[in-house]
DSSP file (Angstrom, degrees, kcal/mol; ACC not computed):
  #  RESIDUE AA STRUCTURE BP1 BP2  ACC     N-H-->O    O-->H-N    N-H-->O    O-->H-N    TCO  KAPPA ALPHA  PHI   PSI    X-CA   Y-CA   Z-CA
    1    1 A X     >        0   0    0      0, 0.0     4,-2.4     0, 0.0     5,-0.2   0.000 360.0 360.0 360.0 -50.4   84.0   79.1  120.8
    2    2 A X  H  >  +     0   0    0      1,-0.2     4,-2.4     2,-0.2     5,-0.1   0.878 360.0  52.2 -66.5 -36.1   85.4   81.1  123.7
    3    3 A X  H  > S+     0   0    0      2,-0.2     4,-2.5     1,-0.2    -1,-0.2   0.922 110.9  46.8 -65.3 -43.8   87.9   78.3  124.5
    4    4 A X  H  > S+     0   0    0      1,-0.2     4,-2.4     2,-0.2    -2,-0.2   0.920 113.4  48.6 -63.8 -43.4   89.1   78.2  120.9
    5    5 A X  H  X S+     0   0    0     -4,-2.4     4,-2.4     1,-0.2    -1,-0.2   0.878 110.6  52.2 -63.9 -37.2   89.4   82.0  120.9
    6    6 A X  H  X S+     0   0    0     -4,-2.4     4,-2.5     2,-0.2    -2,-0.2   0.915 109.8  47.5 -65.7 -43.0   91.3   82.0  124.2
    7    7 A X  H  X S+     0   0    0     -4,-2.5     4,-2.5     1,-0.2    -2,-0.2   0.910 112.5  50.0 -63.6 -41.0   93.8   79.4  122.8
    8    8 A X  H  X S+     0   0    0     -4,-2.4     4,-2.0     1,-0.2    -2,-0.2   0.893 111.1  49.2 -64.1 -39.8   94.2   81.5  119.7
    9    9 A X  H  X S+     0   0    0     -4,-2.4     4,-2.5     2,-0.2    -2,-0.2   0.918 111.7  48.1 -66.7 -43.4   94.8   84.7  121.7
   10   10 A X  H  X S+     0   0    0     -4,-2.5     4,-2.7     1,-0.2    -2,-0.2   0.919 112.0  49.6 -62.8 -43.6   97.3   83.0  124.0
   11   11 A X  H  X S+     0   0    0     -4,-2.5     4,-2.2     1,-0.2    -1,-0.2   0.887 111.7  49.3 -62.2 -38.1   99.2   81.6  121.0
   12   12 A X  H  X S+     0   0    0     -4,-2.0     4,-2.3     2,-0.2    -1,-0.2   0.896 110.4  49.7 -69.2 -39.6   99.2   85.0  119.4
   13   13 A X  H  X S+     0   0    0     -4,-2.5     4,-2.8     2,-0.2    -2,-0.2   0.928 111.7  48.8 -64.0 -44.2  100.5   86.7  122.5
   14   14 A X  H  X S+     0   0    0     -4,-2.7     4,-2.8     1,-0.2    -2,-0.2   0.904 110.4  51.9 -60.9 -40.8  103.3   84.1  122.8
   15   15 A X  H  X S+     0   0    0     -4,-2.2     4,-2.0     2,-0.2    -1,-0.2   0.912 111.5  46.3 -62.3 -43.3  104.1   84.6  119.1
   16   16 A X  H  X S+     0   0    0     -4,-2.3     4,-2.4     2,-0.2    -2,-0.2   0.921 113.6  48.7 -65.2 -44.4  104.4   88.4  119.7
   17   17 A X  H  X S+     0   0    0     -4,-2.8     4,-2.4     1,-0.2    -2,-0.2   0.918 111.4  49.5 -63.2 -43.0  106.5   88.0  122.8
   18   18 A X  H  < S+     0   0    0     -4,-2.8     4,-0.4     1,-0.2    -1,-0.2   0.869 112.2  48.7 -64.6 -36.1  108.8   85.5  121.1
   19   19 A X  H  < S+     0   0    0     -4,-2.0     3,-0.4    -5,-0.2     4,-0.3   0.896 113.9  45.7 -69.7 -39.1  109.2   87.9  118.2
   20   20 A X  H  < S+     0   0    0     -4,-2.4    -2,-0.2     1,-0.2     3,-0.2   0.863 127.4  26.5 -72.3 -36.0  109.9   90.9  120.4
   21   21 A X  S  X S+     0   0    0     -4,-2.4     4,-2.8    -5,-0.2     5,-0.4   0.090  83.9 115.7-116.2  22.3  112.4   89.1  122.7
   22   22 A X  H  > S+     0   0    0     -3,-0.4     4,-1.9    -4,-0.4     5,-0.3   0.883  73.4  56.4 -61.9 -38.9  113.7   86.4  120.4
   23   23 A X  H  > S+     0   0    0     -4,-0.3     4,-0.6    -3,-0.2    -1,-0.2   0.898 118.6  30.0 -63.3 -41.5  117.3   87.8  120.4
   24   24 A X  H  > S+     0   0    0     -3,-0.2     4,-1.5     2,-0.1    -2,-0.2   0.900 122.5  46.4 -85.0 -43.0  117.7   87.7  124.1
   25   25 A X  H  X S+     0   0    0     -4,-2.8     4,-2.7     1,-0.2     5,-0.2   0.839 105.1  58.4 -75.2 -32.3  115.5   84.7  125.1
   26   26 A X  H  X S+     0   0    0     -4,-1.9     4,-2.2    -5,-0.4    -1,-0.2   0.909 108.2  47.3 -64.6 -39.0  116.7   82.3  122.4
   27   27 A X  H  X S+     0   0    0     -4,-0.6     4,-2.4    -5,-0.3    -1,-0.2   0.902 111.6  50.9 -66.8 -39.4  120.2   82.5  123.7
   28   28 A X  H  X S+     0   0    0     -4,-1.5     4,-2.7     1,-0.2     5,-0.2   0.917 110.1  49.9 -62.6 -42.9  119.0   82.0  127.3
   29   29 A X  H  X S+     0   0    0     -4,-2.7     4,-1.7     1,-0.2    -1,-0.2   0.914 111.5  48.8 -62.7 -42.2  117.0   78.9  126.2
   30   30 A X  H  < S+     0   0    0     -4,-2.2    -1,-0.2    -5,-0.2    -2,-0.2   0.914 115.6  42.7 -65.2 -42.1  120.1   77.5  124.5
   31   31 A X  H  < S+     0   0    0     -4,-2.4    -2,-0.2     1,-0.2    -1,-0.2   0.879 115.5  47.3 -74.0 -37.0  122.4   78.1  127.4
   32   32 A X  H  <        0   0    0     -4,-2.7    -1,-0.2     1,-0.2    -2,-0.2   0.736 360.0 360.0 -80.1 -20.5  120.0   76.9  130.1
   33   33 A X     <        0   0    0     -4,-1.7    -1,-0.2    -5,-0.2    -2,-0.2   0.455 360.0 360.0 -88.7 360.0  119.0   73.7  128.2
């Protein structure tokens, strides 16, 4: 239960971070890959 909740929380944090910084980080990912 805690493990599942932890995974869900991490995924949600990543989703929020990607939404907040999508404009800058997506370009960095494209250029560095």
